[in-house]
C-alpha positions as CSV (number, residue, x, y, z in Angstrom):
1,X,69.0,111.9,100.8
2,X,70.8,115.1,101.7
3,X,74.4,115.5,100.9
4,X,76.7,116.8,103.6
5,X,79.5,119.3,103.2
6,X,80.8,120.4,106.6
7,X,84.2,122.2,106.7
8,X,85.8,123.6,109.7
9,X,87.6,127.0,109.6
10,X,90.6,127.0,111.7
11,X,91.5,130.1,113.8
12,X,95.3,130.1,113.5
13,X,97.0,132.1,116.2
14,X,100.7,132.6,115.1
15,X,102.7,133.1,118.3
16,X,105.7,135.4,118.0
17,X,109.2,134.0,118.9
18,X,110.8,136.3,121.4
19,X,114.3,137.5,120.5
20,X,117.1,136.5,122.9
21,X,119.8,139.1,122.2
22,X,123.0,138.6,124.2
23,X,125.8,141.0,124.5
24,X,129.3,140.0,125.7
25,X,130.8,142.5,128.2
26,X,132.8,145.2,126.6
27,X,135.9,146.1,128.7
28,X,137.1,149.7,128.6
29,X,140.9,149.7,128.5
30,X,143.5,152.4,129.0
31,X,146.2,152.7,126.3
32,X,148.5,149.7,126.7
33,X,152.2,149.6,126.1
34,X,153.0,148.9,122.5
35,X,153.3,145.1,122.0
36,X,156.4,143.7,120.3
37,X,156.1,143.6,116.6
38,X,156.0,139.8,116.6
39,X,152.9,139.7,118.9
40,X,149.4,139.9,117.5
41,X,147.6,142.8,119.2
42,X,144.3,141.7,120.8
43,X,141.2,143.9,119.9
44,X,140.7,146.7,122.4
45,X,138.2,149.5,122.9
46,X,139.5,152.9,123.8
47,X,138.6,154.3,127.2
48,X,136.7,157.3,125.7
49,X,134.3,155.1,123.9
50,X,134.5,152.0,126.2
51,X,133.0,153.9,129.1
52,X,129.9,154.8,127.1
53,X,129.5,151.2,125.9
54,X,129.8,149.8,129.4
55,X,127.2,152.2,130.7
56,X,124.9,151.4,127.7
57,X,125.2,147.7,128.4
58,X,124.3,148.2,132.0
59,X,121.2,150.2,131.0
60,X,120.2,147.5,128.5
61,X,120.5,144.8,131.1
62,X,118.2,146.8,133.3
63,X,115.7,147.3,130.5
64,X,116.3,151.1,130.2
65,X,116.2,151.5,126.5
66,X,116.1,155.3,126.3
67,X,119.0,155.7,128.7
68,X,121.0,153.1,126.8
69,X,120.2,154.9,123.5
70,X,121.7,158.1,124.9
71,X,124.9,156.4,125.8
72,X,125.2,154.7,122.4
73,X,124.7,158.1,120.7
74,X,127.5,159.5,122.8
75,X,129.7,156.5,121.8
76,X,128.7,157.0,118.2
77,X,129.9,160.6,118.3
78,X,133.5,159.6,119.1
79,X,135.6,160.1,116.0
80,X,138.0,157.7,114.3
81,X,136.5,154.5,115.7
82,X,138.5,151.4,115.0
83,X,136.8,148.4,113.2
84,X,136.5,146.6,116.5
85,X,134.9,149.6,118.2
86,X,132.4,149.8,115.4
87,X,131.7,146.1,115.9
88,X,131.2,146.5,119.6
89,X,128.9,149.5,119.1
90,X,126.9,147.6,116.5
91,X,126.5,144.6,118.9
92,X,125.0,146.9,121.5
93,X,122.7,148.5,119.0
94,X,121.4,145.1,118.0
95,X,120.5,144.5,121.7
96,X,118.8,147.9,121.8
97,X,116.9,147.0,118.7
98,X,115.7,143.8,120.3
99,X,114.5,145.7,123.4
100,X,112.6,148.2,121.3
101,X,111.5,145.8,118.6
102,X,113.2,147.7,115.8
103,X,113.8,145.1,113.1
104,X,115.4,147.5,110.6
105,X,117.9,148.7,113.1
106,X,118.8,145.2,114.1
107,X,119.3,144.1,110.5
108,X,121.4,147.1,109.7
109,X,123.6,146.6,112.7
110,X,124.0,142.9,112.1
111,X,125.6,143.7,108.8
112,X,128.1,146.0,110.6
113,X,128.7,143.5,113.4
114,X,129.4,140.8,110.8
115,X,132.3,142.6,109.4
116,X,135.6,141.4,110.8
117,X,136.4,138.1,112.7
118,X,134.8,138.9,116.0
119,X,131.3,137.6,115.6
120,X,131.4,133.8,116.3
121,X,129.3,131.3,114.4
122,X,127.0,130.6,117.4
123,X,126.5,134.4,118.0
124,X,125.9,134.9,114.3
125,X,123.1,132.3,114.3
126,X,121.5,133.7,117.4
127,X,121.5,137.2,115.9
128,X,120.1,136.0,112.6
129,X,117.3,134.2,114.4
130,X,116.7,137.4,116.5
131,X,116.4,139.6,113.4
132,X,114.0,137.2,111.7
133,X,111.9,137.1,114.9
134,X,111.8,140.9,115.1
135,X,110.6,141.1,111.5
136,X,108.0,138.5,112.2
137,X,106.8,140.3,115.2
138,X,106.6,143.5,113.1
139,X,104.5,141.5,110.6
140,X,107.0,142.1,107.9
141,X,106.8,138.5,106.7
142,X,108.8,139.0,103.5
143,X,111.8,140.1,105.6
144,X,111.1,137.4,108.2
145,X,111.3,134.8,105.4
146,X,114.6,136.4,104.1
147,X,116.3,136.4,107.4
148,X,115.0,132.9,108.5
149,X,116.4,131.7,105.2
150,X,119.8,133.3,106.0
151,X,119.7,131.6,109.4
152,X,119.2,128.2,107.8
153,X,121.8,128.8,105.1
154,X,124.3,129.6,107.9
155,X,123.6,126.2,109.4
156,X,120.9,127.0,111.9
157,X,118.8,124.0,113.0
158,X,116.5,125.5,115.6
159,X,113.0,124.0,114.9
160,X,111.2,127.1,116.0
161,X,112.8,129.1,113.2
162,X,111.4,126.6,110.7
163,X,108.0,127.1,112.3
164,X,108.4,130.8,112.1
165,X,109.4,130.5,108.4
166,X,106.4,128.4,107.6
167,X,104.1,130.8,109.5
168,X,105.6,133.7,107.6
169,X,104.9,132.0,104.3
170,X,101.4,131.2,105.5
171,X,100.6,134.7,106.6
172,X,102.1,136.0,103.4
173,X,99.5,133.8,101.6
174,X,102.3,131.6,100.0
175,X,100.6,128.4,101.1
176,X,102.6,126.0,98.9
177,X,105.9,127.1,100.4
178,X,104.3,127.1,103.9
179,X,103.3,123.5,103.3
180,X,106.8,122.6,102.1
181,X,108.5,124.2,105.0
182,X,106.1,122.7,107.5
183,X,106.5,119.2,106.0
184,X,110.3,119.5,106.2
185,X,110.2,120.4,109.8
186,X,107.7,117.7,110.7
187,X,109.7,115.1,108.9
188,X,112.8,115.9,110.9
189,X,110.7,115.7,114.1
190,X,109.2,112.3,113.3
191,X,112.5,110.9,112.0
192,X,113.9,111.7,115.5
193,X,111.0,109.6,117.0
194,X,109.2,112.7,118.4
195,X,105.7,114.0,118.0
196,X,105.2,117.1,115.9
197,X,103.7,120.2,117.6
198,X,99.9,120.5,117.2
199,X,100.2,124.0,115.6
200,X,102.5,122.7,113.0
201,X,100.1,119.9,112.0
202,X,97.2,122.4,112.0
203,X,99.1,124.8,109.8
204,X,100.1,122.1,107.4
205,X,96.6,120.8,107.1
206,X,95.2,124.3,106.4
207,X,98.0,125.1,103.9
208,X,97.4,121.9,102.0
209,X,93.7,122.7,102.0
210,X,94.3,126.1,100.5
211,X,96.3,124.7,97.6
212,X,93.6,122.1,97.1
213,X,95.8,119.1,98.1
214,X,92.9,117.1,99.3
215,X,94.8,113.9,99.9
216,X,97.7,115.6,101.7
217,X,95.3,117.5,103.9
218,X,93.4,114.3,104.8
219,X,96.7,112.6,105.7
220,X,97.7,115.5,107.9
221,X,94.4,115.6,109.7
222,X,94.6,111.9,110.4
223,X,98.1,112.4,111.9
224,X,96.6,115.3,113.9
225,X,93.9,113.3,115.5
226,X,96.3,110.4,116.1
227,X,98.5,112.6,118.3
228,X,96.0,115.2,119.4
229,X,92.5,113.6,119.5
230,X,90.6,116.7,120.6
231,X,87.0,117.2,119.5
232,X,88.1,120.2,117.5
233,X,90.6,118.1,115.5
234,X,88.1,115.4,115.0
235,X,85.6,117.9,113.6
236,X,88.2,119.1,111.1
237,X,88.9,115.5,109.9
238,X,85.2,114.6,109.7
239,X,84.4,117.9,108.0
240,X,86.7,116.8,105.2
241,X,85.1,113.4,105.1
242,X,81.7,114.9,104.8
243,X,83.0,117.1,102.0
244,X,83.6,114.0,99.8
245,X,80.9,114.3,97.1
246,X,81.2,110.5,96.5
247,X,80.6,109.5,100.1
248,X,77.9,106.8,99.9
249,X,74.5,107.8,101.3
250,X,74.2,104.5,103.1
251,X,77.2,105.6,105.3
252,X,75.8,108.9,106.4
253,X,74.2,107.7,109.6
254,X,77.3,105.6,110.4
255,X,79.5,108.8,110.0
256,X,77.1,110.6,112.3
257,X,77.6,107.9,114.9
258,X,81.3,108.3,114.8
259,X,81.0,112.1,114.9
260,X,78.7,112.1,117.9
261,X,81.2,110.2,120.0
262,X,84.5,111.6,118.7
263,X,83.7,115.3,117.7
264,X,80.3,115.8,119.1
265,X,77.2,117.2,117.3
266,X,77.4,121.0,117.4
267,X,74.8,122.3,115.0
268,X,71.0,122.0,114.9
269,X,71.4,120.3,111.5
270,X,73.6,117.6,112.9
271,X,70.9,116.5,115.4
272,X,67.9,116.8,113.0
273,X,69.8,115.1,110.1
274,X,71.0,112.2,112.3
275,X,67.6,111.8,113.8
276,X,65.9,111.6,110.4
277,X,68.4,109.2,109.1
278,X,68.0,106.9,112.2
279,X,64.2,107.0,111.7
280,X,64.6,106.1,108.0
281,X,66.9,103.2,109.1
282,X,64.1,101.8,111.3
283,X,65.5,103.0,114.7
284,X,63.0,105.5,116.0
285,X,64.3,104.9,119.5
286,X,67.8,105.9,118.5
287,X,66.4,108.9,116.6
288,X,64.4,110.1,119.6
289,X,67.5,109.7,121.8
290,X,69.5,111.9,119.4
291,X,67.0,114.8,119.8
292,X,66.9,114.3,123.5
293,X,70.6,114.8,123.6
294,X,70.3,118.0,121.5
295,X,67.7,119.3,123.9
296,X,69.8,118.4,126.9
297,X,72.7,120.4,125.4
298,X,70.4,123.3,124.8
299,X,71.3,123.4,121.2
300,X,67.8,122.8,119.7
301,X,65.3,125.7,119.4
302,X,62.0,125.1,121.3
303,X,59.9,127.3,119.1
304,X,60.7,125.8,115.7
305,X,57.5,124.2,114.2
306,X,59.2,121.8,111.9
307,X,61.5,120.6,114.7
308,X,58.5,120.1,117.0
309,X,56.7,118.1,114.4
310,X,59.8,115.9,114.1
311,X,59.9,115.5,117.9
312,X,56.3,114.4,117.9
313,X,56.7,111.9,115.1
314,X,59.8,110.4,116.7
315,X,58.2,110.3,120.2
316,X,55.1,108.4,118.8
317,X,57.2,106.0,116.8
318,X,59.7,105.3,119.7
319,X,56.8,104.7,122.2
320,X,55.2,102.2,119.8
321,X,58.6,100.4,119.2
322,X,59.2,100.1,123.0
323,X,55.8,98.6,123.5
324,X,56.3,95.8,121.0
325,X,60.1,95.4,121.4
326,X,60.1,92.2,123.5
327,X,57.5,90.4,121.3
328,X,59.3,91.6,118.2
329,X,62.6,90.3,119.5
330,X,61.1,86.9,120.5
331,X,59.7,86.4,117.0
332,X,63.0,87.6,115.3
333,X,65.1,85.0,117.3
334,X,63.2,82.2,115.6
335,X,64.0,83.5,112.1
336,X,66.8,81.9,110.1
337,X,68.4,85.2,109.1
338,X,69.8,87.3,112.0
339,X,69.0,90.8,110.6
340,X,65.7,91.3,112.4
341,X,67.2,90.0,115.7
342,X,70.2,92.4,115.2
343,X,67.8,95.4,114.6
344,X,65.8,94.7,117.7
345,X,68.9,94.1,119.7
346,X,70.2,97.5,118.5
347,X,66.9,99.1,119.6
348,X,67.1,97.3,123.0
349,X,70.6,98.8,123.4
350,X,69.3,102.3,122.9
351,X,66.6,101.8,125.5
352,X,69.4,101.5,128.1
353,X,69.5,97.7,128.2
354,X,73.0,97.8,126.9
355,X,74.2,94.3,127.9
356,X,71.0,92.6,126.6
357,X,71.2,94.6,123.4
358,X,74.8,93.8,122.8
359,X,74.2,90.1,123.4
360,X,71.3,90.0,120.9
361,X,73.4,91.7,118.2
362,X,76.3,89.4,118.8
363,X,74.0,86.3,118.6
364,X,72.5,87.7,115.4
365,X,75.9,88.1,113.7
366,X,76.9,84.6,114.8
367,X,73.6,83.3,113.3
368,X,74.4,85.0,110.0
369,X,73.1,88.1,108.2
370,X,72.7,87.7,104.4
371,X,72.4,91.4,103.4
372,X,74.4,94.4,104.5
373,X,76.3,92.5,107.2
374,X,79.2,95.0,107.1
375,X,76.8,97.8,107.9
376,X,75.5,95.8,110.8
377,X,79.0,95.3,112.1
378,X,79.6,99.0,111.9
379,X,76.5,99.6,114.1
380,X,77.8,97.1,116.6
381,X,81.2,98.9,116.6
382,X,79.4,102.2,117.4
383,X,77.6,100.4,120.3
384,X,80.8,98.9,121.6
385,X,82.4,102.4,121.5
386,X,79.6,103.9,123.5
387,X,80.2,101.5,126.4
388,X,84.0,101.6,126.0
389,X,84.4,98.0,124.8
390,X,87.4,99.0,122.7
391,X,88.9,95.6,122.3
392,X,85.7,94.1,121.0
393,X,85.2,97.0,118.6
394,X,88.7,96.8,117.2
395,X,88.4,93.0,116.8
396,X,85.2,93.5,114.8
397,X,86.8,96.1,112.6
398,X,89.4,93.6,111.5
399,X,86.6,91.9,109.6
400,X,86.1,95.2,107.7
401,X,89.7,95.6,106.6
402,X,90.2,96.7,103.0
403,X,86.5,97.2,102.3
404,X,86.0,100.0,99.7
405,X,82.3,99.4,99.0
406,X,80.3,101.4,99.6
407,X,82.4,104.5,98.9
408,X,83.9,105.8,102.1
409,X,83.8,102.5,104.0
410,X,87.6,102.1,104.0
411,X,88.1,105.6,105.4
412,X,85.3,105.2,108.0
413,X,86.9,101.9,109.2
414,X,90.3,103.6,109.5
415,X,88.8,106.5,111.5
416,X,87.1,104.2,113.9
417,X,90.4,102.5,114.5
418,X,92.0,105.9,115.1
419,X,89.4,106.7,117.6
420,X,89.5,103.4,119.4
421,X,93.2,102.9,119.5
422,X,94.8,103.0,123.0
423,X,96.0,106.5,123.9
């Protein structure tokens, strides 16, 4: 029997976080009368520099970066600037850097704007976040990591910064730190009773996979399909399941049944392998139906000789089984063991007589099956799932709880429960 190893490559699109650079209005003031010595002088900007700053701010608000840069150069040329004037100028240069995407300028001017008591804690965090974002957008991930770290050290709690930090680690190929940062952010979200973002879970799963944390990746993929049960996410989880070298051969067909309904069969090999396994399991009708579905999806080549031979064999076997099905079922119902009745009921189900087929399988289980009863239950679970009898399927799965023989049974039961749980 063939071994399966299907792994999905995720295309991870890191979305840049837009900088939100805010500048407080700068008021140009004429020289004021000298305050009494006992009064603390408020910071002021002299008129000869304040007018340039005001005009630059207006140009920035209108998105006119080049014109704003001219005004800021003029303001920069004014001599003997006070510390507060240098601060105000730096603040506007940070805004200009955000408009032009110049991370280096923003970082340099942040250091200047931070000098003195005028940059409040909230503004400081906003600016740190903006500088980190600019570096991220410029693909300078080392600097993005540095500035995102400074943001967090300053007390910043914005989840998007943690995501950006994790993405920066990921894109810098430091997958261990990416996983650590992502897990920290996800833990905070779940602790607050919220659902983590899909991109965070995808990144965490991929990061853990790259550091060969197989168990951690599996847990993350299970959480991913729990919250975001798309076919793509199910493919990722089942790709890891198929990659288990110890997965029992007896479970391969059962995994395909779950895959076909949760993730879909997407490759020629999926259809041909499942069909061959179904034929070997004594269900030519199911096997023929699998290839018919592949043909309907236009995924199977029409000129492949080996595939055509398989079609012919399955067609002949399925036709013969349909001819004798009623007589075989009648004879099987008189047998003391329910396995034959179950098998013919399963075939009846796949001819389209779903209610009769389900009834025969249920009666066979009630009668008793001496060998491989758990595998029969799994087949009935798959049949229930196809006709959306979720409650019956979940009730049957409770009889398979804590089964770990054959290898992979426990995971397969858990994945069926994940798929069947109410959304």
